C-alpha positions as CSV (number, residue, x, y, z in Angstrom):
1,X,86.4,82.2,104.9
2,X,85.5,83.9,108.2
3,X,87.4,81.2,110.1
4,X,90.6,81.8,108.1
5,X,90.1,85.6,108.4
6,X,89.8,85.2,112.2
7,X,92.9,82.9,112.3
8,X,95.0,85.4,110.3
9,X,93.8,88.3,112.4
10,X,94.5,86.5,115.7
11,X,98.0,85.6,114.4
12,X,98.8,89.3,114.3
13,X,97.7,89.9,117.9
14,X,98.9,86.7,119.4
15,X,102.4,87.9,118.5
16,X,104.0,91.3,118.7
17,X,103.4,92.1,115.0
18,X,100.0,93.7,115.4
19,X,101.0,95.8,118.4
20,X,104.3,96.8,116.8
21,X,102.6,98.0,113.6
22,X,100.0,100.1,115.5
23,X,102.6,101.5,117.9
24,X,105.2,102.4,115.3
25,X,102.6,104.1,113.1
26,X,101.3,106.2,115.9
27,X,104.6,107.0,117.5
28,X,106.3,107.9,114.2
29,X,103.4,110.3,113.3
30,X,103.2,111.6,116.9
31,X,106.9,112.5,116.9
32,X,106.6,114.5,113.7
33,X,103.4,116.2,114.7
34,X,104.0,117.0,118.4
35,X,107.7,116.5,119.3
36,X,110.2,117.3,116.5
37,X,110.5,121.1,116.0
38,X,109.9,122.5,112.6
39,X,107.2,123.3,110.0
40,X,105.4,119.9,110.5
41,X,105.0,120.4,114.2
42,X,101.4,121.4,114.9
43,X,102.3,123.5,117.9
44,X,105.1,125.3,116.1
45,X,103.3,126.2,112.8
46,X,100.3,127.8,114.5
47,X,97.7,126.3,112.3
48,X,95.0,123.8,113.3
49,X,95.6,121.3,110.6
50,X,96.6,117.6,110.3
51,X,98.0,117.9,106.8
52,X,101.5,116.9,108.0
53,X,100.1,113.6,109.3
54,X,98.6,112.8,105.9
55,X,101.9,113.7,104.3
56,X,104.0,111.3,106.4
57,X,101.5,108.5,106.9
58,X,101.8,107.1,103.3
59,X,105.6,106.9,103.7
60,X,105.3,105.2,107.0
61,X,102.8,102.7,105.6
62,X,105.1,102.1,102.7
63,X,107.4,100.2,105.0
64,X,105.0,98.9,107.6
65,X,102.4,97.3,105.3
66,X,105.0,95.2,103.3
67,X,106.3,94.1,106.6
68,X,102.9,92.9,107.7
69,X,101.9,91.3,104.4
70,X,105.2,89.6,103.5
71,X,104.4,86.5,105.4
72,X,100.8,85.9,104.1
73,X,101.6,83.4,101.4
74,X,105.4,83.2,101.7
75,X,105.2,81.6,105.1
76,X,102.6,79.1,103.8
77,X,104.8,78.1,100.9
78,X,108.0,77.9,102.9
79,X,106.3,75.7,105.6
80,X,104.6,73.5,103.0
81,X,101.1,74.2,104.4
82,X,99.8,76.0,101.3
83,X,98.6,72.8,99.6
84,X,96.8,71.9,102.8
85,X,95.2,75.3,102.8
86,X,93.8,74.9,99.3
87,X,92.2,71.6,100.2
88,X,89.8,73.4,102.5
89,X,86.2,73.8,101.2
90,X,86.6,77.4,100.2
91,X,87.6,79.0,96.9
92,X,91.0,80.5,96.1
93,X,89.4,83.9,96.0
94,X,88.0,83.4,99.5
95,X,91.4,82.4,100.8
96,X,93.0,85.5,99.2
97,X,90.3,87.8,100.5
98,X,90.4,86.3,104.0
99,X,94.1,87.1,104.2
100,X,93.7,90.4,102.5
101,X,90.9,91.5,104.9
102,X,92.9,90.4,107.9
103,X,95.9,92.5,107.0
104,X,93.5,95.4,106.1
105,X,91.8,95.1,109.5
106,X,95.2,95.6,111.2
107,X,95.7,98.7,109.1
108,X,92.2,100.0,110.1
109,X,93.1,99.5,113.8
110,X,96.2,101.6,113.3
111,X,94.2,104.3,111.6
112,X,91.4,104.7,114.2
113,X,93.6,106.3,116.9
114,X,94.2,109.2,114.4
115,X,90.8,110.4,115.6
116,X,92.5,111.2,118.9
117,X,94.8,113.6,117.0
118,X,91.7,115.1,115.3
119,X,90.0,115.7,118.6
120,X,93.2,117.2,120.1
121,X,93.6,119.7,117.2
122,X,89.8,120.4,117.3
123,X,90.2,121.7,120.9
124,X,93.6,123.4,120.3
125,X,92.1,125.5,117.5
126,X,91.1,129.1,118.2
127,X,88.1,129.2,118.2
128,X,87.5,125.6,119.1
129,X,86.5,123.6,116.1
130,X,88.2,125.9,113.6
131,X,89.6,123.0,111.5
132,X,88.9,122.0,107.9
133,X,86.6,119.0,108.6
134,X,86.1,118.2,104.9
135,X,89.9,118.0,104.2
136,X,90.4,115.9,107.3
137,X,87.8,113.2,106.4
138,X,88.8,113.3,102.7
139,X,92.5,112.7,103.7
140,X,91.4,110.0,106.2
141,X,89.4,108.1,103.5
142,X,92.2,108.7,101.0
143,X,94.8,107.2,103.4
144,X,92.5,104.2,103.9
145,X,92.3,103.6,100.2
146,X,96.0,104.0,99.8
147,X,96.7,101.5,102.5
148,X,94.2,99.1,101.0
149,X,96.2,99.3,97.7
150,X,99.5,98.7,99.6
151,X,97.9,95.6,101.2
152,X,96.8,94.2,97.9
153,X,100.3,94.7,96.5
154,X,101.8,93.1,99.6
155,X,99.6,90.0,99.3
156,X,100.5,89.7,95.6
157,X,104.3,90.0,96.4
158,X,103.9,87.4,99.1
159,X,102.5,84.9,96.6
160,X,105.6,85.3,94.3
161,X,108.2,83.8,96.6
162,X,108.9,81.6,99.6
163,X,111.3,84.1,101.1
164,X,109.6,86.8,103.3
165,X,112.5,89.3,102.9
166,X,112.3,89.0,99.1
167,X,108.5,89.5,99.3
168,X,109.0,92.6,101.5
169,X,111.5,94.1,99.0
170,X,109.2,93.4,96.0
171,X,106.2,94.9,97.8
172,X,108.2,97.9,98.9
173,X,109.4,98.5,95.4
174,X,106.0,98.1,93.7
175,X,104.3,100.2,96.3
176,X,106.8,103.0,96.0
177,X,106.6,102.9,92.2
178,X,102.8,103.0,92.1
179,X,102.7,105.7,94.8
180,X,105.2,108.2,93.4
181,X,106.9,106.6,90.4
182,X,104.4,107.7,87.8
183,X,104.7,111.3,88.9
184,X,108.5,111.1,88.3
185,X,108.0,109.5,84.9
186,X,105.5,112.2,83.9
187,X,108.2,114.8,84.2
188,X,110.4,113.2,81.6
189,X,110.5,115.1,78.3
190,X,109.5,111.9,76.4
191,X,106.0,112.2,77.8
192,X,105.4,115.9,77.2
193,X,101.8,116.4,76.4
194,X,100.5,113.3,78.2
195,X,102.1,114.1,81.6
196,X,98.7,114.4,83.2
197,X,97.6,111.0,82.0
198,X,100.8,109.4,83.2
199,X,100.4,111.0,86.7
200,X,96.8,109.8,86.9
201,X,98.1,106.2,86.7
202,X,99.8,106.6,90.1
203,X,98.3,106.7,93.6
204,X,99.7,110.1,94.6
205,X,97.5,112.0,92.1
206,X,94.3,110.4,93.4
207,X,95.4,110.6,97.0
208,X,95.9,114.4,96.6
209,X,92.6,114.7,94.9
210,X,90.6,112.9,97.5
211,X,92.5,114.8,100.3
212,X,90.9,118.0,99.2
213,X,87.7,116.9,100.9
214,X,85.7,116.1,97.8
215,X,85.1,112.3,97.2
216,X,85.3,112.0,93.4
217,X,83.9,108.7,92.0
218,X,86.9,108.6,89.6
219,X,89.3,108.4,92.5
220,X,87.3,105.7,94.3
221,X,87.1,103.7,91.0
222,X,90.8,104.0,90.6
223,X,91.6,102.6,94.0
224,X,89.1,99.8,93.7
225,X,90.5,98.9,90.3
226,X,94.1,98.7,91.4
227,X,93.1,96.5,94.4
228,X,91.1,94.2,92.1
229,X,94.1,94.0,89.6
230,X,96.5,92.9,92.4
231,X,94.0,90.5,94.0
232,X,93.4,88.9,90.5
233,X,97.2,88.7,89.9
234,X,97.5,86.9,93.2
235,X,94.9,84.4,92.2
236,X,96.6,83.9,88.8
237,X,99.9,83.3,90.5
238,X,98.5,80.8,93.0
239,X,96.6,79.0,90.1
240,X,99.9,78.6,88.3
241,X,101.1,76.1,90.9
242,X,98.8,73.6,89.2
243,X,100.8,73.6,86.0
């Protein structure tokens, strides 16, 4: 499993994919936070906060992560190497997890430089250090879990088709729906009275909750459950090739 994980991770950085993902994520957030004028610009709004970053980051990941994960199984199926892959002395779950963890590691690499933004805002605050530390770390952890769900959805979408573009579109649509779709459905008059329950099925509700700086076990269980569901669906889809 570790060999496959290392191979997948190396494939990101032996090409431009890994560097592009990290660069696009950081540049896009940096432009909104430091360059483009307006209420999201840290220097313009006069508050030592990184809330705008954690507002934009899920939307940026919504496009970047499907682009990263779309090739994971689609490329194997298209090239015909997927059967060779499953002849190796590791289980299907290990193969899926190796690919999942490789894509997630790339996401972690893109998240770590956010700490530079945190240090910058820390020193820009007046007095120095006047920043909501709990909210920052809660949002950071929440963003990690959100990205982990996107990766699981991307891996599943990649297992559905040989075409990487189709896998990208499926992953994008599923990620968008699970992130914000349930909130939209909850506002429909049909669901009056259970709107809170409908909203709780989506990522956004739990992401907002954990971003307040309090790590609620219910939010953690939710994220882990969604990841487990999509990893299991991926396994079921790959097993279906036997029939």
